[in-house]
Legacy VTK file of the C-alpha trace (Angstrom):
# vtk DataFile Version 3.0
C-alpha trace
ASCII
DATASET POLYDATA
POINTS 474 float
-14.060 38.411 50.212
-15.681 36.320 53.073
-19.334 36.880 53.586
-20.307 39.057 56.574
-23.694 38.303 57.956
-25.872 41.363 58.562
-25.703 43.167 61.934
-28.563 41.832 64.297
-29.973 43.253 67.464
-28.574 41.824 70.743
-30.836 39.063 72.258
-32.162 39.596 75.843
-30.182 38.592 78.844
-31.354 36.266 81.333
-33.808 37.367 83.915
-36.265 39.289 81.737
-39.212 36.759 82.140
-42.522 38.060 81.188
-44.727 35.028 82.059
-45.629 36.317 85.658
-47.039 39.458 84.356
-49.030 38.483 81.487
-52.255 40.571 80.949
-55.679 39.029 81.168
-57.799 41.843 79.563
-57.355 44.389 76.914
-56.777 47.092 79.465
-53.870 45.166 80.857
-52.578 44.365 77.399
-52.437 48.075 76.575
-50.533 48.767 79.771
-48.232 45.945 79.132
-47.370 47.414 75.611
-46.975 50.842 77.160
-44.475 49.809 79.685
-42.367 48.191 77.184
-42.734 50.971 74.771
-43.675 48.704 71.988
-43.799 50.156 68.545
-44.947 47.089 66.292
-47.301 44.331 66.964
-47.022 40.903 65.175
-50.601 39.578 65.018
-50.386 35.982 64.658
-52.944 33.280 63.721
-51.826 29.629 63.563
-53.244 27.726 60.481
-54.033 24.175 60.167
-50.393 23.360 59.406
-49.030 25.309 62.271
-47.635 27.997 60.156
-47.919 31.680 61.683
-50.074 33.712 59.408
-51.128 37.211 60.127
-50.109 40.979 59.886
-47.513 43.245 61.444
-49.116 46.425 62.662
-47.767 49.738 64.119
-48.707 50.092 67.650
-51.269 52.887 66.978
-53.039 50.968 64.332
-53.156 47.924 66.640
-54.912 49.965 69.249
-57.417 51.639 66.800
-58.171 48.476 64.810
-58.491 45.732 67.224
-61.062 43.951 64.816
-58.322 43.222 62.233
-59.471 41.067 59.375
-58.017 38.257 57.270
-59.608 36.097 54.391
-61.070 33.001 55.685
-59.010 30.857 53.344
-55.843 31.770 55.394
-56.679 29.024 57.888
-56.920 26.215 55.316
-53.801 26.734 53.203
-51.536 23.791 52.406
-48.010 23.898 53.807
-46.873 25.195 50.333
-49.335 28.003 50.492
-51.939 26.664 48.313
-55.710 26.394 48.533
-56.627 22.762 48.447
-58.623 21.527 45.293
-61.518 19.561 46.545
-64.904 19.287 45.076
-66.433 18.824 48.647
-65.003 21.995 50.091
-67.866 24.288 49.222
-69.982 22.283 51.536
-67.493 23.126 54.339
-66.326 26.585 53.709
-67.571 29.595 51.976
-66.404 29.870 48.319
-66.433 33.739 48.479
-63.717 33.775 50.927
-65.241 35.932 53.695
-63.163 37.951 56.186
-62.628 36.637 59.557
-62.430 39.040 62.338
-59.343 38.480 64.474
-59.439 39.186 68.287
-56.215 39.235 70.120
-55.883 37.025 73.302
-54.267 39.418 75.794
-52.771 36.452 77.701
-50.635 35.420 74.644
-48.691 38.764 74.362
-44.928 38.209 74.287
-41.981 40.315 73.409
-40.120 39.395 70.191
-36.648 39.246 71.535
-34.860 39.106 68.118
-36.592 42.343 66.784
-34.554 45.564 66.098
-37.326 47.789 67.535
-39.480 47.071 70.528
-41.938 44.533 69.161
-44.696 42.325 70.676
-46.302 39.297 69.196
-49.902 38.314 70.129
-51.862 35.290 69.042
-55.364 36.086 67.736
-58.567 34.004 67.747
-60.650 33.963 64.561
-64.514 34.952 64.524
-67.009 35.365 61.900
-68.795 38.638 61.504
-71.747 37.474 63.679
-69.169 36.723 66.547
-69.114 32.966 66.365
-65.719 31.426 66.519
-64.299 30.048 63.301
-64.909 26.336 64.221
-62.136 24.897 62.202
-59.304 27.121 63.399
-56.824 25.122 65.497
-57.106 27.086 68.755
-60.834 26.816 68.546
-60.858 23.073 68.130
-58.595 22.627 71.253
-60.644 25.194 73.093
-63.837 23.183 72.276
-62.184 19.797 73.554
-61.204 21.597 76.773
-64.807 22.963 77.218
-66.024 19.315 77.174
-63.871 18.495 79.934
-64.990 21.520 81.993
-68.585 20.488 81.455
-67.809 17.307 83.243
-65.990 18.887 85.944
-62.557 17.722 84.641
-59.406 19.712 83.862
-56.571 18.156 81.686
-52.936 18.698 82.467
-50.291 18.376 79.802
-46.604 18.540 79.414
-45.036 18.242 75.899
-41.369 17.167 75.190
-40.370 18.226 71.551
-37.397 16.872 69.709
-35.766 18.638 66.854
-32.581 18.587 64.749
-29.901 21.435 64.405
-28.568 21.040 60.864
-25.909 22.819 58.773
-27.425 25.692 56.605
-28.939 24.126 53.310
-30.181 26.263 50.622
-30.380 23.404 48.112
-33.399 21.052 48.835
-31.804 18.460 46.520
-28.877 17.921 48.966
-29.251 15.914 52.050
-29.160 17.667 55.463
-26.079 17.406 57.512
-25.219 17.930 61.309
-23.802 21.496 61.954
-20.392 22.475 63.048
-20.104 22.946 67.018
-17.854 25.096 68.954
-14.814 22.615 68.169
-15.230 23.307 64.464
-16.325 19.608 63.797
-19.726 18.238 63.074
-21.105 15.192 64.946
-20.650 11.914 63.184
-22.091 9.473 65.692
-25.057 9.235 68.016
-24.623 11.218 71.288
-27.570 10.047 73.403
-27.881 12.169 76.657
-24.115 13.419 75.990
-23.428 16.542 78.074
-20.267 17.431 75.942
-22.356 17.060 72.706
-24.775 19.665 74.084
-21.992 21.929 75.154
-20.754 22.034 71.646
-23.765 24.338 70.982
-23.543 26.306 74.257
-23.716 29.714 72.582
-26.885 28.684 70.650
-28.562 27.227 73.722
-27.748 30.143 76.010
-29.514 32.496 73.498
-32.553 30.161 73.292
-32.869 30.023 77.091
-32.648 33.749 77.163
-35.297 34.200 74.711
-37.559 31.647 76.148
-37.019 33.269 79.575
-38.005 36.700 78.261
-41.015 35.173 76.703
-42.030 33.384 79.694
-42.063 29.917 77.973
-41.337 27.718 81.109
-38.782 25.539 79.667
-37.870 22.686 81.909
-34.824 20.672 80.619
-32.727 20.352 77.561
-31.092 16.926 76.550
-29.189 15.533 73.561
-31.202 12.941 71.967
-30.164 9.780 70.031
-29.398 11.450 66.574
-26.521 13.542 65.462
-27.365 17.208 66.196
-30.872 16.008 67.665
-32.045 17.675 70.696
-35.113 17.663 73.056
-36.745 20.499 75.069
-39.218 19.730 77.894
-41.932 22.084 79.050
-43.340 22.305 82.497
-46.748 20.934 82.907
-49.922 23.092 82.756
-53.127 24.074 80.837
-53.280 22.523 77.357
-54.153 25.717 75.424
-51.318 27.647 77.034
-48.895 24.872 76.428
-49.957 24.782 72.696
-49.206 28.457 72.484
-45.701 27.878 74.004
-44.831 25.187 71.581
-46.042 27.458 68.763
-43.856 30.249 70.043
-40.931 28.078 70.736
-40.665 26.787 67.237
-40.604 30.410 65.982
-38.000 31.206 68.364
-35.662 28.222 67.938
-35.701 28.677 64.236
-34.812 32.440 64.533
-32.010 31.811 66.911
-30.545 29.096 64.959
-30.300 31.389 61.938
-28.251 33.814 64.007
-25.816 31.027 64.668
-25.530 30.109 61.085
-27.482 27.033 61.089
-31.067 25.683 60.680
-33.292 24.134 63.311
-35.927 21.734 61.883
-38.972 20.018 63.440
-39.440 17.657 60.322
-40.298 14.219 61.640
-37.403 12.433 59.781
-34.971 15.029 58.342
-31.993 12.717 57.729
-31.736 9.168 56.477
-30.028 6.855 58.888
-30.911 8.910 61.941
-33.994 8.662 64.312
-37.053 10.731 63.846
-38.321 13.414 66.077
-41.381 13.271 68.248
-43.601 15.490 70.342
-44.314 13.308 73.376
-47.289 14.537 75.173
-47.793 13.744 79.058
-51.341 13.994 80.063
-53.480 13.562 83.169
-56.851 14.760 84.120
-57.810 16.620 87.423
-61.179 16.862 89.134
-61.672 20.477 89.033
-63.226 20.938 92.401
-61.072 18.579 94.441
-57.973 19.187 92.499
-57.431 15.455 92.526
-55.823 13.324 89.876
-58.651 11.262 88.471
-56.096 8.696 87.184
-55.467 7.462 90.657
-57.891 5.855 92.933
-58.068 6.700 96.774
-55.606 3.693 97.533
-53.081 5.108 94.986
-53.736 2.388 92.478
-54.707 3.025 88.852
-58.419 4.178 88.702
-60.912 2.805 86.188
-61.047 6.271 84.627
-57.380 6.049 83.900
-57.679 2.700 82.054
-60.735 4.164 80.183
-58.578 7.050 79.206
-56.228 4.656 77.700
-58.943 2.561 76.141
-60.172 5.628 74.265
-56.809 6.520 72.935
-56.261 2.976 71.803
-59.675 2.714 69.994
-59.352 6.124 68.274
-55.459 6.445 67.463
-55.978 4.928 64.105
-58.524 7.647 63.281
-56.515 10.573 64.486
-53.165 9.534 63.086
-53.470 12.058 60.414
-53.378 14.688 62.984
-50.316 13.232 64.873
-48.526 12.451 61.654
-49.597 15.107 59.173
-47.071 14.817 56.251
-45.591 12.141 53.852
-42.264 12.555 55.800
-44.131 11.847 59.152
-44.414 8.003 58.236
-40.641 7.850 57.514
-40.243 8.227 61.301
-42.698 5.441 61.964
-41.154 3.023 59.563
-39.705 1.112 62.538
-36.555 1.173 64.611
-35.032 3.869 67.039
-37.801 3.752 69.486
-40.404 5.312 67.356
-43.790 3.581 68.273
-45.770 1.884 65.607
-48.388 0.604 67.977
-51.332 1.532 70.231
-50.185 -0.706 73.195
-49.676 0.727 76.640
-47.232 -0.260 79.450
-45.713 0.934 82.535
-42.052 2.427 82.187
-41.859 0.879 78.695
-40.575 2.750 75.857
-41.458 0.324 73.094
-45.194 1.168 73.523
-47.221 4.086 71.930
-48.851 4.955 75.286
-46.192 4.800 78.052
-47.089 5.164 81.725
-43.940 6.759 83.415
-43.005 5.935 86.905
-44.791 8.370 89.381
-46.616 8.506 92.711
-50.400 8.470 92.853
-50.848 12.203 92.479
-48.659 12.398 89.405
-49.836 9.346 87.543
-50.029 10.289 83.829
-49.903 8.872 80.439
-47.301 9.691 77.744
-48.420 9.654 74.184
-45.294 8.787 72.173
-46.816 8.599 68.659
-47.088 12.302 67.916
-44.478 13.531 65.605
-42.564 16.948 66.080
-44.070 18.014 62.732
-47.493 18.107 64.207
-49.549 21.301 64.828
-49.558 21.406 68.584
-53.136 22.712 68.868
-54.406 19.886 66.629
-52.327 17.233 68.188
-53.187 18.180 71.817
-56.871 18.359 70.879
-56.864 14.956 69.027
-55.032 13.283 72.100
-57.328 14.729 74.637
-60.559 14.054 72.519
-59.541 10.379 72.406
-59.064 10.152 76.128
-62.349 12.081 76.731
-64.247 9.683 74.634
-62.694 6.731 76.499
-63.724 8.069 79.864
-67.175 8.969 78.743
-67.893 5.722 77.115
-65.930 3.686 79.853
-63.904 2.000 76.999
-61.760 -0.863 78.250
-58.157 -0.855 77.638
-56.283 -3.811 76.315
-54.074 -5.771 78.503
-50.892 -4.079 79.514
-47.898 -4.813 77.394
-45.106 -5.870 79.751
-42.494 -6.833 77.247
-40.969 -5.322 74.067
-43.882 -4.294 71.859
-41.676 -4.271 68.803
-41.426 -7.877 68.821
-45.116 -8.577 69.168
-48.196 -8.533 66.846
-50.972 -6.036 67.827
-54.640 -6.109 67.925
-54.816 -2.357 66.733
-52.848 -1.562 63.633
-51.915 2.089 63.024
-52.015 3.612 59.488
-48.514 3.271 57.734
-49.079 6.114 55.222
-50.672 9.462 54.893
-53.442 8.442 52.462
-54.467 5.567 54.683
-54.527 7.859 57.681
-56.722 10.358 55.927
-59.209 7.676 54.883
-59.627 6.901 58.629
-59.651 10.451 59.917
-62.647 11.174 62.097
-64.441 8.017 60.697
-66.305 7.272 64.038
-69.213 9.754 64.344
-68.714 10.402 67.923
-65.028 11.493 67.246
-66.013 13.624 64.191
-68.643 15.239 66.507
-66.183 16.343 69.181
-63.361 17.357 66.711
-65.924 19.121 64.444
-67.334 18.041 61.042
-65.969 20.860 59.180
-62.508 20.769 60.854
-62.075 17.139 59.808
-63.257 17.790 56.353
-61.162 20.875 55.722
-58.128 19.163 57.157
-58.575 16.287 55.061
-58.815 18.476 52.016
-55.710 20.261 52.936
-53.632 17.148 53.480
-55.028 15.385 50.479
-53.872 18.291 48.310
-50.317 18.402 49.841
-50.080 14.512 49.105
-51.324 15.046 45.600
-48.542 17.683 45.199
-45.811 15.553 46.582
-46.705 12.821 44.075
-45.667 15.165 41.208
-42.096 15.232 42.561
-39.673 12.512 41.391
-37.210 11.454 44.063
-33.670 10.727 43.750
-34.248 7.159 44.773
-36.441 6.742 41.616
-33.709 8.095 39.364
-31.091 6.016 40.922
-32.703 2.590 40.787
-35.324 2.814 38.140
-33.748 5.007 35.489
-31.885 2.165 33.761
-33.046 -0.863 35.759
-36.744 -1.352 34.888
LINES 1 475
474 0 1 2 3 4 5 6 7 8 9 10 11 12 13 14 15 16 17 18 19 20 21 22 23 24 25 26 27 28 29 30 31 32 33 34 35 36 37 38 39 40 41 42 43 44 45 46 47 48 49 50 51 52 53 54 55 56 57 58 59 60 61 62 63 64 65 66 67 68 69 70 71 72 73 74 75 76 77 78 79 80 81 82 83 84 85 86 87 88 89 90 91 92 93 94 95 96 97 98 99 100 101 102 103 104 105 106 107 108 109 110 111 112 113 114 115 116 117 118 119 120 121 122 123 124 125 126 127 128 129 130 131 132 133 134 135 136 137 138 139 140 141 142 143 144 145 146 147 148 149 150 151 152 153 154 155 156 157 158 159 160 161 162 163 164 165 166 167 168 169 170 171 172 173 174 175 176 177 178 179 180 181 182 183 184 185 186 187 188 189 190 191 192 193 194 195 196 197 198 199 200 201 202 203 204 205 206 207 208 209 210 211 212 213 214 215 216 217 218 219 220 221 222 223 224 225 226 227 228 229 230 231 232 233 234 235 236 237 238 239 240 241 242 243 244 245 246 247 248 249 250 251 252 253 254 255 256 257 258 259 260 261 262 263 264 265 266 267 268 269 270 271 272 273 274 275 276 277 278 279 280 281 282 283 284 285 286 287 288 289 290 291 292 293 294 295 296 297 298 299 300 301 302 303 304 305 306 307 308 309 310 311 312 313 314 315 316 317 318 319 320 321 322 323 324 325 326 327 328 329 330 331 332 333 334 335 336 337 338 339 340 341 342 343 344 345 346 347 348 349 350 351 352 353 354 355 356 357 358 359 360 361 362 363 364 365 366 367 368 369 370 371 372 373 374 375 376 377 378 379 380 381 382 383 384 385 386 387 388 389 390 391 392 393 394 395 396 397 398 399 400 401 402 403 404 405 406 407 408 409 410 411 412 413 414 415 416 417 418 419 420 421 422 423 424 425 426 427 428 429 430 431 432 433 434 435 436 437 438 439 440 441 442 443 444 445 446 447 448 449 450 451 452 453 454 455 456 457 458 459 460 461 462 463 464 465 466 467 468 469 470 471 472 473
């Protein structure tokens, strides 16, 4: 008999946007939950790898026990769910696994559109018993960088573009991924860059995605088909960096859930399929004067300001030292192995997609920089924090940018070399003391331990390439 998938609740219809009415206080949060007759709350905490950890509570328990607790170790788990084995960890994190006290951020409450019963999801911040923030939690790291900007009277503005693949359901990790079947019953076999018809093959899926994003107030701007077979890109409207990181975090959960309903997988792996381009998370960024609401990247005459070039200079100087935050897995460096417009350099240039730091065409008020190095597999909180930290240090130290690259950067040698592997990137992570200071010593140390453990675990796996080419040839 054919398999019949389990019955699932209907997804919301368009027009149910929640973004305009998001609460800003606990009283407003309670009222929001009451209006929607919420019965369950998903209490979420993003860990260092970007995985959603937490608990599901009945509404009454959530109201009574707003000081929910989780073990401190939850933040620092590897992507496989293990605790890193590192002799230096006791210097960075308590070895008795203390409780963290979780505090809901009312402004992050969203409906869970795919839930059977009325359910909300709320992102929580992590605090120690004395009230201090857990300084290595991803939201805390990003919030700390934003506070440094505020102290200078500056305000970063970001807009992420995130690529992903739709793939056929695959329950055997030893088998390669393949593009899914579209409405026509056929899978893509060729590249369909910006093809409208190729996107239309998945209209039912994307209609559900847009409806869910509308219900959650995620402010999706545009959808395009990217270069790869089954590869898409979603763009977000510009805004506050912490709010945008939350939206990317929510979007990843949403897309994976909706794809499952359509009998396919969605993946943010940086390089999920051999022979296809990798997936990036391009981050557009600019900085405003908080008082005048003026773009600091443009001078009074409309030209590029010295601060803009210093921002670029900071990114160029520190990119090698945050690469492990932009490319956090072994798979990440397969995307950066060259070709298919994946940047492998720290050059900058105007309207030049071969550089890692691109300046899109725009008028003076909208002058911005696009960081094209970040992979789709990066934790958005960590990646945004790292990119903004580099630019901040550049503006603060008035670091000079290298001359603009006006030709194809892929055909040139480069003054700044980026790490080509995860071990190399981890060795460089946070090496300059000023960078480690703004990101946080404990954050850099715990992150390094987590990724080192993941790499050690990966090295215990024998690949099909090794069996194919070494088994009887060496």
